C-alpha positions in Angstrom: -9.7 20.6 3.8 -11.4 21.8 6.9 -9.3 21.5 10.1 -11.6 20.8 13.0 -10.6 21.5 16.6 -12.3 19.7 19.5 -13.5 21.6 22.5 -11.2 21.4 25.5 -14.4 20.7 27.6 -15.0 17.5 25.6 -12.3 15.5 27.4 -9.5 13.3 26.0 -9.8 10.7 23.3 -11.8 10.3 20.1 -15.2 9.8 21.6 -18.5 10.9 20.1 -19.4 13.5 22.7 -17.5 16.4 21.3 -18.2 19.9 20.0 -15.8 20.9 17.2 -14.9 24.3 15.7 -13.3 25.2 12.4 -12.7 28.3 10.3 -14.8 28.7 7.2 -14.1 31.1 4.4 -16.2 33.9 6.0 -17.6 32.3 9.2 -16.9 29.8 12.0 -18.2 26.3 11.6 -19.5 24.2 14.5 -20.5 20.5 14.6 -21.1 17.6 17.0 -18.8 14.6 16.5 -21.7 12.2 16.7 -23.3 13.9 13.6 -20.4 15.4 11.7 -22.4 16.0 8.5 -24.6 18.6 10.3 -22.5 21.8 10.3 -23.6 25.1 11.7 -22.1 28.2 10.1 -22.0 31.3 12.3 -20.3 34.7 12.3 -17.7 35.4 14.9 -20.1 38.0 16.5 -22.9 35.4 16.8 -20.5 32.8 18.2 -19.3 35.3 20.8 -23.0 36.0 21.8 -23.6 32.2 22.1 -20.6 31.8 24.4 -21.7 34.7 26.5 -25.2 33.2 26.8 -23.9 29.8 27.7 -21.6 31.3 30.4 -24.5 33.2 31.9 -26.9 30.3 31.8 -27.7 28.7 35.2 -26.5 25.1 35.7 -28.8 22.5 37.0 
């Protein structure tokens, strides 16, 4: 069974505005709580690059 962890930026509660992360067999798994059947599988290196990109992106 996959153990999903909700992003700390999603806020408290069980709402449908969450990004969740889990460990796969050889990758990391990402999903949005409002569409839990759609799962993105990424390598740890790719996930780190995504986080770096999001940190550096300008906010509007």
